[in-house]
DRENDO-1510 file (C-alpha; in Angstrom, 1 decimal, always signed):
<recs>
REC; n; res; u; v; w
REC; 1; UNK; -22.1; +3.6; -59.3 .
REC; 2; UNK; -19.7; +5.7; -60.6 .
REC; 3; UNK; -21.6; +9.5; -60.6 .
REC; 4; UNK; -22.8; +11.7; -58.2 .
REC; 5; UNK; -25.8; +13.3; -59.2 .
REC; 6; UNK; -26.7; +16.7; -59.1 .
REC; 7; UNK; -30.6; +17.4; -59.7 .
REC; 8; UNK; -31.2; +20.9; -60.6 .
REC; 9; UNK; -34.2; +22.8; -61.1 .
REC; 10; UNK; -35.0; +26.7; -60.4 .
REC; 11; UNK; -35.3; +26.9; -56.8 .
REC; 12; UNK; -33.2; +29.4; -55.2 .
REC; 13; UNK; -31.7; +26.7; -53.1 .
REC; 14; UNK; -29.5; +25.6; -56.8 .
REC; 15; UNK; -26.1; +27.0; -55.2 .
REC; 16; UNK; -26.7; +25.0; -52.0 .
REC; 17; UNK; -27.2; +22.0; -54.1 .
REC; 18; UNK; -24.2; +22.7; -57.0 .
REC; 19; UNK; -21.9; +23.4; -53.6 .
REC; 20; UNK; -22.9; +20.1; -51.7 .
REC; 21; UNK; -22.2; +18.2; -54.5 .
REC; 22; UNK; -19.2; +19.5; -55.6 .
REC; 23; UNK; -17.9; +18.4; -52.3 .
REC; 24; UNK; -19.2; +14.7; -52.2 .
REC; 25; UNK; -17.5; +14.7; -55.5 .
REC; 26; UNK; -14.6; +15.8; -53.6 .
REC; 27; UNK; -15.0; +13.3; -50.8 .
REC; 28; UNK; -16.0; +10.4; -53.2 .
REC; 29; UNK; -12.9; +11.0; -56.3 .
REC; 30; UNK; -16.2; +10.9; -59.2 .
REC; 31; UNK; -17.8; +13.0; -61.4 .
REC; 32; UNK; -20.8; +15.6; -61.5 .
REC; 33; UNK; -23.4; +14.5; -63.3 .
REC; 34; UNK; -26.4; +18.1; -63.4 .
REC; 35; UNK; -30.0; +17.1; -64.7 .
REC; 36; UNK; -32.7; +19.2; -65.4 .
REC; 37; UNK; -36.4; +17.0; -65.7 .
REC; 38; UNK; -38.9; +19.1; -67.3 .
REC; 39; UNK; -42.2; +17.6; -66.8 .
REC; 40; UNK; -45.1; +17.7; -68.9 .
REC; 41; UNK; -46.6; +20.9; -68.6 .
REC; 42; UNK; -50.8; +19.6; -68.1 .
REC; 43; UNK; -52.5; +22.2; -70.3 .
REC; 44; UNK; -56.6; +23.3; -69.4 .
REC; 45; UNK; -58.4; +22.4; -71.8 .
REC; 46; UNK; -61.3; +26.2; -72.6 .
REC; 47; UNK; -64.3; +25.6; -73.3 .
REC; 48; UNK; -64.7; +26.2; -77.1 .
REC; 49; UNK; -68.5; +24.5; -77.3 .
REC; 50; UNK; -69.8; +27.7; -77.3 .
REC; 51; UNK; -72.3; +29.4; -79.8 .
REC; 52; UNK; -69.1; +31.0; -81.6 .
REC; 53; UNK; -68.5; +29.7; -85.3 .
REC; 54; UNK; -66.0; +26.4; -85.8 .
REC; 55; UNK; -63.2; +28.4; -88.1 .
REC; 56; UNK; -63.0; +30.9; -84.7 .
REC; 57; UNK; -63.1; +27.9; -82.1 .
REC; 58; UNK; -60.4; +26.4; -84.0 .
REC; 59; UNK; -58.3; +29.5; -84.7 .
REC; 60; UNK; -58.0; +29.5; -80.4 .
REC; 61; UNK; -57.1; +26.0; -79.9 .
REC; 62; UNK; -54.5; +26.8; -83.4 .
REC; 63; UNK; -53.2; +29.6; -80.4 .
REC; 64; UNK; -53.2; +27.7; -77.9 .
REC; 65; UNK; -51.2; +24.7; -79.1 .
REC; 66; UNK; -47.9; +27.2; -80.2 .
REC; 67; UNK; -48.5; +28.8; -76.9 .
REC; 68; UNK; -47.5; +25.2; -75.4 .
REC; 69; UNK; -44.9; +25.5; -78.0 .
REC; 70; UNK; -43.4; +28.5; -77.7 .
REC; 71; UNK; -43.2; +27.6; -73.4 .
REC; 72; UNK; -41.8; +23.8; -74.2 .
REC; 73; UNK; -38.9; +26.0; -76.2 .
REC; 74; UNK; -38.3; +28.3; -73.6 .
REC; 75; UNK; -38.8; +25.9; -70.3 .
REC; 76; UNK; -36.4; +23.9; -72.8 .
REC; 77; UNK; -33.3; +26.8; -72.9 .
REC; 78; UNK; -34.5; +27.8; -69.0 .
REC; 79; UNK; -32.5; +24.6; -67.9 .
REC; 80; UNK; -30.1; +25.1; -70.6 .
REC; 81; UNK; -29.2; +28.2; -69.0 .
REC; 82; UNK; -29.5; +26.8; -65.6 .
REC; 83; UNK; -27.0; +23.6; -66.1 .
REC; 84; UNK; -23.8; +25.7; -67.6 .
REC; 85; UNK; -24.2; +27.6; -64.7 .
REC; 86; UNK; -24.5; +24.9; -62.3 .
REC; 87; UNK; -21.2; +23.5; -64.3 .
REC; 88; UNK; -19.4; +26.6; -63.4 .
REC; 89; UNK; -19.7; +26.1; -59.8 .
REC; 90; UNK; -19.2; +22.7; -59.8 .
REC; 91; UNK; -16.2; +23.3; -61.8 .
REC; 92; UNK; -15.2; +26.1; -59.6 .
REC; 93; UNK; -15.0; +23.9; -56.7 .
REC; 94; UNK; -12.3; +21.8; -57.8 .
REC; 95; UNK; -14.1; +19.3; -59.9 .
REC; 96; UNK; -13.0; +18.3; -63.7 .
REC; 97; UNK; -15.6; +16.2; -64.9 .
REC; 98; UNK; -18.6; +17.4; -65.2 .
REC; 99; UNK; -22.1; +16.6; -67.6 .
REC; 100; UNK; -24.9; +17.8; -68.2 .
REC; 101; UNK; -28.4; +16.0; -68.9 .
REC; 102; UNK; -32.0; +17.4; -69.4 .
REC; 103; UNK; -34.5; +14.7; -69.4 .
REC; 104; UNK; -38.8; +15.1; -69.9 .
REC; 105; UNK; -41.3; +13.2; -67.4 .
REC; 106; UNK; -40.8; +13.1; -63.7 .
REC; 107; UNK; -37.7; +13.3; -60.7 .
REC; 108; UNK; -38.0; +10.0; -59.8 .
REC; 109; UNK; -38.2; +7.9; -63.0 .
REC; 110; UNK; -35.1; +9.6; -65.0 .
REC; 111; UNK; -33.2; +8.9; -61.6 .
REC; 112; UNK; -34.3; +5.3; -62.3 .
REC; 113; UNK; -33.0; +5.1; -65.5 .
REC; 114; UNK; -29.8; +7.1; -64.0 .
REC; 115; UNK; -29.4; +4.3; -61.6 .
REC; 116; UNK; -26.4; +2.2; -63.1 .
REC; 117; UNK; -24.5; +4.5; -62.8 .
REC; 118; UNK; -25.2; +6.5; -59.6 .
REC; 119; UNK; -23.2; +6.6; -56.2 .
REC; 120; UNK; -24.6; +9.7; -54.9 .
REC; 121; UNK; -28.3; +11.9; -55.7 .
REC; 122; UNK; -27.8; +15.6; -54.7 .
REC; 123; UNK; -31.2; +17.0; -54.1 .
REC; 124; UNK; -32.6; +20.0; -52.2 .
REC; 125; UNK; -34.7; +19.5; -49.5 .
REC; 126; UNK; -36.7; +22.0; -50.9 .
REC; 127; UNK; -37.3; +22.1; -54.6 .
REC; 128; UNK; -38.7; +24.6; -57.6 .
REC; 129; UNK; -42.1; +23.9; -56.5 .
REC; 130; UNK; -41.7; +24.8; -52.4 .
REC; 131; UNK; -39.0; +27.3; -52.7 .
REC; 132; UNK; -41.0; +30.6; -51.3 .
REC; 133; UNK; -43.0; +28.5; -48.5 .
REC; 134; UNK; -40.9; +27.9; -44.9 .
REC; 135; UNK; -40.4; +25.1; -43.7 .
REC; 136; UNK; -42.0; +23.0; -47.2 .
REC; 137; UNK; -40.8; +19.6; -48.7 .
REC; 138; UNK; -40.2; +19.4; -52.4 .
REC; 139; UNK; -43.2; +17.6; -53.9 .
REC; 140; UNK; -40.8; +14.9; -55.4 .
REC; 141; UNK; -38.8; +14.3; -52.4 .
REC; 142; UNK; -40.9; +11.7; -50.7 .
REC; 143; UNK; -41.5; +9.6; -54.4 .
REC; 144; UNK; -37.7; +10.2; -54.6 .
REC; 145; UNK; -37.3; +8.7; -51.3 .
REC; 146; UNK; -39.8; +5.8; -51.6 .
REC; 147; UNK; -38.1; +4.6; -55.3 .
REC; 148; UNK; -34.6; +5.5; -55.7 .
REC; 149; UNK; -32.1; +3.2; -54.6 .
REC; 150; UNK; -28.5; +4.4; -53.7 .
REC; 151; UNK; -28.3; +7.3; -51.1 .
REC; 152; UNK; -29.5; +11.0; -51.2 .
REC; 153; UNK; -28.0; +13.6; -50.0 .
REC; 154; UNK; -31.1; +16.5; -49.5 .
REC; 155; UNK; -29.5; +20.3; -48.6 .
REC; 156; UNK; -31.1; +22.6; -46.9 .
REC; 157; UNK; -30.6; +26.2; -48.5 .
REC; 158; UNK; -27.0; +27.3; -47.6 .
REC; 159; UNK; -23.8; +25.4; -47.7 .
REC; 160; UNK; -21.4; +24.4; -45.1 .
REC; 161; UNK; -18.5; +21.6; -45.4 .
REC; 162; UNK; -19.4; +18.8; -43.1 .
REC; 163; UNK; -17.1; +18.6; -40.4 .
REC; 164; UNK; -19.0; +16.5; -37.6 .
REC; 165; UNK; -21.9; +13.3; -38.8 .
REC; 166; UNK; -24.4; +11.7; -36.9 .
REC; 167; UNK; -25.9; +8.7; -37.5 .
REC; 168; UNK; -29.6; +8.3; -36.2 .
REC; 169; UNK; -29.7; +4.2; -35.9 .
REC; 170; UNK; -32.5; +2.2; -34.4 .
REC; 171; UNK; -30.9; -1.3; -34.7 .
REC; 172; UNK; -32.7; -2.5; -37.3 .
REC; 173; UNK; -30.9; -5.0; -40.1 .
REC; 174; UNK; -31.4; -1.8; -42.6 .
REC; 175; UNK; -29.5; +0.7; -41.0 .
REC; 176; UNK; -27.2; -2.0; -40.0 .
REC; 177; UNK; -25.9; -2.4; -42.9 .
REC; 178; UNK; -26.7; +1.4; -43.3 .
REC; 179; UNK; -23.2; +1.5; -40.6 .
REC; 180; UNK; -21.6; -0.8; -42.5 .
REC; 181; UNK; -22.0; +1.5; -45.6 .
REC; 182; UNK; -20.5; +4.0; -43.8 .
REC; 183; UNK; -17.3; +2.8; -42.4 .
REC; 184; UNK; -16.2; +2.2; -45.9 .
REC; 185; UNK; -17.6; +5.3; -47.4 .
REC; 186; UNK; -15.0; +8.0; -48.0 .
REC; 187; UNK; -18.1; +9.8; -48.1 .
REC; 188; UNK; -17.4; +10.9; -44.3 .
REC; 189; UNK; -13.7; +10.1; -44.3 .
REC; 190; UNK; -11.8; +12.1; -41.8 .
REC; 191; UNK; -15.4; +12.9; -40.1 .
REC; 192; UNK; -16.2; +12.5; -36.2 .
REC; 193; UNK; -19.5; +10.6; -35.9 .
REC; 194; UNK; -22.4; +10.2; -33.7 .
REC; 195; UNK; -24.1; +7.1; -33.4 .
REC; 196; UNK; -27.4; +8.1; -32.0 .
REC; 197; UNK; -30.5; +5.7; -31.2 .
REC; 198; UNK; -33.4; +6.8; -29.6 .
REC; 199; UNK; -35.2; +4.0; -27.1 .
REC; 200; UNK; -34.9; +2.5; -24.0 .
REC; 201; UNK; -31.7; +2.0; -22.0 .
REC; 202; UNK; -31.9; -1.9; -22.3 .
REC; 203; UNK; -28.8; -4.1; -22.2 .
REC; 204; UNK; -30.4; -4.8; -25.7 .
REC; 205; UNK; -29.3; -1.2; -27.2 .
REC; 206; UNK; -26.7; -0.9; -25.7 .
REC; 207; UNK; -25.1; -3.4; -27.7 .
REC; 208; UNK; -26.6; -2.3; -30.4 .
REC; 209; UNK; -24.7; +0.6; -30.3 .
REC; 210; UNK; -21.1; -1.4; -28.7 .
REC; 211; UNK; -21.5; -3.2; -32.2 .
REC; 212; UNK; -22.2; +0.1; -34.8 .
REC; 213; UNK; -19.5; +1.7; -33.0 .
REC; 214; UNK; -17.0; -1.1; -33.6 .
REC; 215; UNK; -17.7; -1.1; -36.7 .
REC; 216; UNK; -17.7; +2.2; -36.9 .
REC; 217; UNK; -13.8; +2.5; -35.6 .
REC; 218; UNK; -12.5; -0.1; -37.8 .
REC; 219; UNK; -13.4; +2.3; -40.1 .
REC; 220; UNK; -10.6; +4.9; -39.4 .
REC; 221; UNK; -13.7; +7.0; -37.3 .
REC; 222; UNK; -13.6; +8.4; -33.9 .
REC; 223; UNK; -17.1; +7.5; -32.9 .
REC; 224; UNK; -19.4; +8.8; -30.0 .
REC; 225; UNK; -22.3; +7.1; -28.9 .
REC; 226; UNK; -25.3; +8.3; -27.2 .
REC; 227; UNK; -28.7; +6.4; -26.2 .
REC; 228; UNK; -31.7; +9.0; -25.7 .
REC; 229; UNK; -35.4; +8.5; -24.4 .
REC; 230; UNK; -38.1; +11.0; -25.8 .
REC; 231; UNK; -39.8; +11.2; -29.3 .
REC; 232; UNK; -37.4; +10.9; -31.8 .
REC; 233; UNK; -37.3; +13.9; -34.3 .
REC; 234; UNK; -36.8; +16.5; -30.8 .
REC; 235; UNK; -34.5; +14.4; -29.6 .
REC; 236; UNK; -32.3; +13.9; -32.8 .
REC; 237; UNK; -32.3; +17.3; -33.2 .
REC; 238; UNK; -31.4; +18.8; -30.0 .
REC; 239; UNK; -28.4; +16.5; -29.9 .
REC; 240; UNK; -27.8; +17.4; -33.5 .
REC; 241; UNK; -27.4; +20.9; -31.9 .
REC; 242; UNK; -26.2; +20.4; -28.7 .
REC; 243; UNK; -22.8; +18.9; -30.6 .
REC; 244; UNK; -23.0; +21.0; -33.3 .
REC; 245; UNK; -23.2; +18.5; -36.1 .
REC; 246; UNK; -23.8; +19.8; -39.8 .
REC; 247; UNK; -24.7; +16.1; -41.2 .
REC; 248; UNK; -27.6; +14.3; -40.3 .
REC; 249; UNK; -27.0; +10.7; -41.9 .
REC; 250; UNK; -30.7; +7.7; -41.3 .
REC; 251; UNK; -31.3; +5.0; -43.1 .
REC; 252; UNK; -34.6; +5.2; -45.8 .
REC; 253; UNK; -36.4; +2.4; -43.8 .
REC; 254; UNK; -35.9; +0.7; -40.5 .
REC; 255; UNK; -38.3; -1.4; -37.9 .
REC; 256; UNK; -38.8; +1.6; -35.4 .
REC; 257; UNK; -40.4; +4.7; -35.0 .
REC; 258; UNK; -37.7; +6.6; -37.0 .
REC; 259; UNK; -38.9; +4.4; -40.2 .
REC; 260; UNK; -42.5; +5.9; -39.8 .
REC; 261; UNK; -41.4; +9.7; -40.0 .
REC; 262; UNK; -38.9; +8.4; -43.1 .
REC; 263; UNK; -42.5; +6.7; -44.8 .
REC; 264; UNK; -44.8; +9.0; -43.1 .
REC; 265; UNK; -45.8; +12.1; -42.0 .
REC; 266; UNK; -43.5; +12.6; -39.8 .
REC; 267; UNK; -40.7; +12.0; -42.1 .
REC; 268; UNK; -41.8; +15.5; -43.5 .
REC; 269; UNK; -41.6; +16.9; -40.1 .
REC; 270; UNK; -37.9; +16.2; -40.0 .
REC; 271; UNK; -37.2; +16.8; -43.2 .
REC; 272; UNK; -39.0; +20.2; -42.9 .
REC; 273; UNK; -37.2; +20.9; -39.8 .
REC; 274; UNK; -33.8; +20.3; -40.7 .
REC; 275; UNK; -31.5; +23.1; -41.5 .
REC; 276; UNK; -28.4; +20.4; -42.5 .
REC; 277; UNK; -27.8; +18.3; -45.5 .
REC; 278; UNK; -29.3; +14.5; -44.5 .
REC; 279; UNK; -27.9; +11.4; -46.6 .
REC; 280; UNK; -30.5; +9.1; -46.8 .
REC; 281; UNK; -29.0; +5.5; -47.2 .
REC; 282; UNK; -30.7; +2.7; -49.0 .
</recs>
């Protein structure tokens, strides 16, 4: 797994996706692959079975087929333009190796096909279909989180180079594996890392936090820990705001309430309210 894959669409936050992709590529010393996916458009078949002649019906169907072909060509050309603009932006950040790919189908399937060469996937929290709707998460995002097995960097609409990271830790085996991954990852090299757990103040949870801190300190990070009580989403965001943390990190699947918002309705709430990038580890 070598490439940072940057998912490009027509949404206004493409600039932020490109900026975060360039930042990640520099941190990881990795090339960037820009991906644009053309989804198959479902054409609505008109009712041409009324009292009009057979020749007229055939003519209408021929015109519809011609329109579909023109739309497909325009979409292809538009995708090429988006990729070219994105490539220039990423290269301007100092990334020397940038490739472009355009695929037909769904984003999740395209990413699954590329997984063997994908080290990190960068995509916007709000996709093309939700760009003009406040707090609406891109429709394909939950599917991607469920199906893609590499780390995902989900970006907001504006870019700020991350300086501090916060790991939302729940003590599960998956989250602990995420701690080990983060400890060794150059993506957060040089950053202060906060490990935050929302749970009761038991000795078990204190021990789990101490273990996580040790792992990250062994990886060369300056680490702070916090054990909070209350609701998960508001508690994490309040801590993030209090300490001006600009990168949230969490595992895709755990065993506590954090798991609930990552695969259910609460996950969408967490992502909808996020104004900073979210790194989802698998």
